[in-house]
N, C-alpha and C positions, 0 to 999 in steps of 0.2 A: 650373695649378690642377687638382686632381683632379676627376674627374667626380662630380657629385652628382645622383642621380635625385630630383628635387624637385617637390613640388606647391607652389602659392603660395596663401597666404591673406591676406586684407586685414588690415592693422594699424590701430590707432586713428587714425593720421594719414593713412590712405588709400593708403599705399604697399604694395607686395606684399612679403611676407616668405616666404622659402623654408622648407619643412618636408620633412625627409628621414627615413628610417628611423633609429630610435635605434640607437646602436652596441651591439654585443654585448659589448664589452669597454671598460672605462674605465681610464685610467692616472692615479693620484693622486700628486701630489708632496706629501709630508708636510713642512710648513714650521714645525711646532711648535718644533723646536730652535733656529730662527733667528727667524722672524717672531713666534713665540709667546713666546719667552723674553726677547727683547731689551729689552722695556719693563718687565720686572719690577723692582720697586724693591729687593727684598731680594737680597743676594748669593747666587748659586747656585754651589755648588762644581762644579768641572770634572768631578769623578767622577760627579756627578748627571747632568750633560749627556751624558757618555759612556754611562752606563747607559740614559738615555732613548733615545739613538740605537740602542743594542743591543736594547732592548725593542721599539722600533718595527720593527726588522729582524726580530726573532723573530715579530712579528705579521704579517709578510708585506709590510711597506712596503719597496719596492725603490728608490724615488726619494725621497731625504731631503735637505732643505736643512739642512746641518749647522750653519752659522754664517756669519759675515761677517768679512772682513778690512778693517776700518775703524779709524779712530783711536779708541783707548779713551777719549779725551776726549769724543767724541760718543756713543759706544755702549759704555760700560764693561762691560756684561754680556757682550759678545762678545770680550773680551780674550783668552780662552783657546781660541779656535777652533782654532789649530794643535795644541794639546794634545789636543783632542777628536778631531781627525782621526787623530792618532798613536795614541790609546788605543782607538778604537772597533773593533768587528768588522765587516768588510765582507762583504756577501753576494755570492756569485758572480753576476755580471750586474747588480749593483746600480749605482745612479748617485747619487753623493754630491756635492752642490753647495755653493758658497759665494758670497755676495754680494761683488762686487769693484767698487767705485766708481771705481777708477783703476788705473794701471799698477802702482803699489806693491802694491795689494791683489791684483792679478792674479799678480804674482810670488810673493807669499806663498801664494796658493791653489795655484799650480803646485808650489811646494816642498812643500806639505802633501799633495799627491797628489789634489786635487779632480778629479772627472771632468767637472764642469760649472761654468761661471762664470755668475753672474747679474748683469745690468746693468738699469738702469731709467731711465725718462724720463717726466715728467709730461705730461698732455694739457692742463694749465692753466699759463699763465705765472705766475700768482699763486702757485700751489702750488710750482712749481719754484723760484722765488726765495725763498720762505719755508722750503722744505725743504732745498735744497742751495745756496742763495745764488747762483744763476746763472740765465740764461734757458734755455728749452728748447733752443734752437740750441746754446748753449754746452755744455749737458749732453751732447748727442748728440756733439759734437766730442770731449768727454772720453772717451766710451765707445767711440768708433770704434776707436782703437788697441788697446783691451782686447779687443774682438771679433776684430780682425785677428790679434793675438798668440795668442789662444786657438785660432783656426782653424788657425794654423800648427803648433800643438802637438797638433792632432787632438782638442781638447777640444770638448765640446758647449757651445753658448752659448744661454742662455735670457734673454729680455728681458721686462720688465714695463712696461706703459703705465699709469701711476698715474692716479688720479682720473678715469677714463674716463667715469664716469656722474654725476659731481657733485663739486664742489670746495668745501671749507669756507670759502674766501676769496672766490671769484668766483661761486659758485652753479653755474648750468648750464654745461656744457662742450659746445662745438660738436662735432658728429660729424666735421666736416671736420678738426678739430685732432686727434682720435683717429686718424683715417685717415692723416694726415700723419706722426705719430710711428710708427704701425704700419709704414708704407711705409719710413720711414728705417731701422727695425730690420731689416726684410726685406732691404733693400739691403746691410746689414752682414753678411748671411749667417746671421742668428740661426736656430737650429734650432726654437725655440719662442718664441712671442710671447704673453704673458699679458695679457689685457685686464682691468684691475683696478678693482673697486669699492672703493676704499681706505677710504671712510667708510661704506659700507653703505647708500647711499640709493637704489640702483637698484631698479626693479620689472620684472616679467617682460616686458611689452610693450616697454619701453625696451631691455632686454637683448637681446631678439630683434632689434630694429632695428639696434642697434650691432654685435652679433656677426655678424649676417647681412651687413652691409656690410663688415666686416673679413674675413669668410670669402670674399666675392667678390673681395677685393683680394689676399689671400695664401693662401687655401685653408684648409679646415677642419682639416686635419691639422697645420697650423702653429700653430693657435690653442689657447690654454687660457684657462680662466676662473678668476678670483681674486676671491672674493666675501666681504666682511665681512658680519656678520649683525646690524648695529646695529638695524635695523628689522624683523628677523625674516623677511627676504625671500630669504635666500641659497639655501635649498633650492628655492624656486619659480624662482629665476633659473637654477639648475643644470638644472632640468627644461627650461626654455626653451632652454638651450644644447643639451641632448641632442636636442631636436626638430629642431635644425639639423644634427645629426651631429657635434657637437664632443665629443671624448672625452678631453680632458685638463683636469684641475682641480687647484688647490691646496687644501689643507685643513690644519687645525691640530688636533692631538690635544687633546681636552677644550675646544676653542674658545679656546685660549690666545692672547693678543696684544691688539692695539689699535693705534690711530694717535695718536701724541703731538701731532699737529698738528690734530686734530679732536676737540673736546670731546664726550665721550659715545660716541665710536666704540668698538665692541667688537672682539673678535678675529676672525680668519678663521673661516669656517664650520667647525664641529666635524667632525673626520674621522669620528667615530662616527656622526654624523647622516647624512653623505654615504654612508658604506658601508651603513648600514641602508637608506637610500633605494635605492641601486643594487642591492643584493641583493634587495630587494622587487620591483624591476623585472626581475629575472632577468639583470642585467648583471654580468659577471665583473670582479672587482677583484684577485683573488689575495690578499686580506687576510682574516685570521682576525678576525672582529668581536669575539669573546669576549676574545681576547688584546689587541686594541686597546683595548677598554673597560677591562681591567685596567691597561693602561699609562696611560690617561688618569686613572684614579682614583689610581694610584700617584704620578704626577708632581704632581698637585694636592695630595696628602698631603704631599709634600716641600715644596711652596710654601706650604702652609697656606691654600689657597683652595678654593672650590667649583668643580667642573668646570662649564663652560658648554656642556653638551651634554644635550639632552633624551633622545635615544636612549640615550646612555651611562649617564646617571643612572638611567633606567628599567630598563635591563638589569642594572645593578649592584644595584639594589634587589631584583630578583627572585632574586638568588643567596642560598642559605641561609647563615645565620650559621655560623661554625665552631663545632663542638660543644665545649662546655666540659667539662673533666674533672670527673667526678663525685667529690665528696669521699668518702673512705672513712671 
């Protein structure tokens, strides 16, 4: 575990929580093309998905979750992921990932040229059974050969611990269960482990306690935060993570997405809001906020929906309207 120069401050439950210097640089994984689009009801042309990935790259997003290799029966919106990989422009040094729930998905991701595969396991037995129809232990057994195969191919492996802060079926999730799944992913050799607030119920003190415990287990540099914004707490939760020295987060352009298993759950925290926050704190992201805002407004125009980003909408509203040609 890396050294962390930390002070300790009391939490609401009396335990000590580490606080370290905020990172000077943060790495964002843009999950809009996968997590953001997968639940959209209207058909999205593959060409639109390719352009979205390209626009995000032009805005400086170097880590992009392009799609998933799953059965079209379960996620029809992701059916064209291989075509998106084939048609998109790759940034030098970029990392393009795909969700791969099994070996068949992994083989498709490998053939498509993915740089990283994404696997996932729930911290709640109820959610695991409702989401992928198996126990937590069975799901981890499924993902273990995927992680092993990816490492043999020199690919990066990213894991997600779903519903780490609350479950739509069982409610509260025990910290011990979050730590157990996190440890299992670490034992598989995962390069990054995302602790996910899948339904957006977490609050800052809770996030500090959970993320601090996970950091003590696997180290800050291995962790990332994945926060949905259902209750408007995602930005506060990211600040709580920054205070622990965590510097990797997922975000979705225009706040696209949601959770089909949790009524009312909104999408991932909007990338524009996160970048606005980080730039305001003097934290480097490598992302051009203006171009990111343009991309968010564009994709929502394609989908016929309103962007779910406060910073993005505010910045877009400040731009002057294009001049109309004066009639002669």
